[in-house]
Residue, then its C-alpha position, 0 to 999 in steps of 0.5 A: x563503442x564501449x562493452x562495458x555495462x553500465x555500474x549501478x550507483x549506490x543509491x538507485x540499487x537501495x531505491x530498487x531494493x526498497x521497491x522489491x522489498x515493499x512489492x514482495x511485503x505487500x503482493x501477498x495482502x493484494x493476492x488473497x481472497x477477502x474471506x482469507x483475510x480475516x485475520x486482519x493487520x491493526x492500524x497501528x501496526x501499518x501507522x494507519x492516519x486519516x490524513x493523505x500522503x499527498x495524493x496518496x490517500x486510501x480511497x486511491x488503494x487497491x486494498x480500499x473498499x469503500x462506504x456507501x457515499x465517496x466520504x463515507x468511512x470505508x474498509x481495508x482488505x489488510x487492516x481491520x476497523x474502518x477506514x477514512x478515505x482519504x487516510x493513509x498507511x505504509x501499505x498504500x498500494x497505487x490503483x493501476 
């Protein structure tokens, strides 16, 4: 029986660090009310695009506010302007 704790390799450390930094960056956006989010980010600041990234798209994001129909343009709690349900950006947060 070994008493050594398993060492974390560089790839795992970088991956976990990136996830932590990403979560710390997005957490304030998730926990702010829409009234507090009056100062929204520009689409360019979050690399918004009208196409999904694989299965990740705005309609599956916690920050997305849907339009009147599933295919209608919606809004985002963090990004200014009309948002395509099939769009994607760097601050994408999957719904739980």
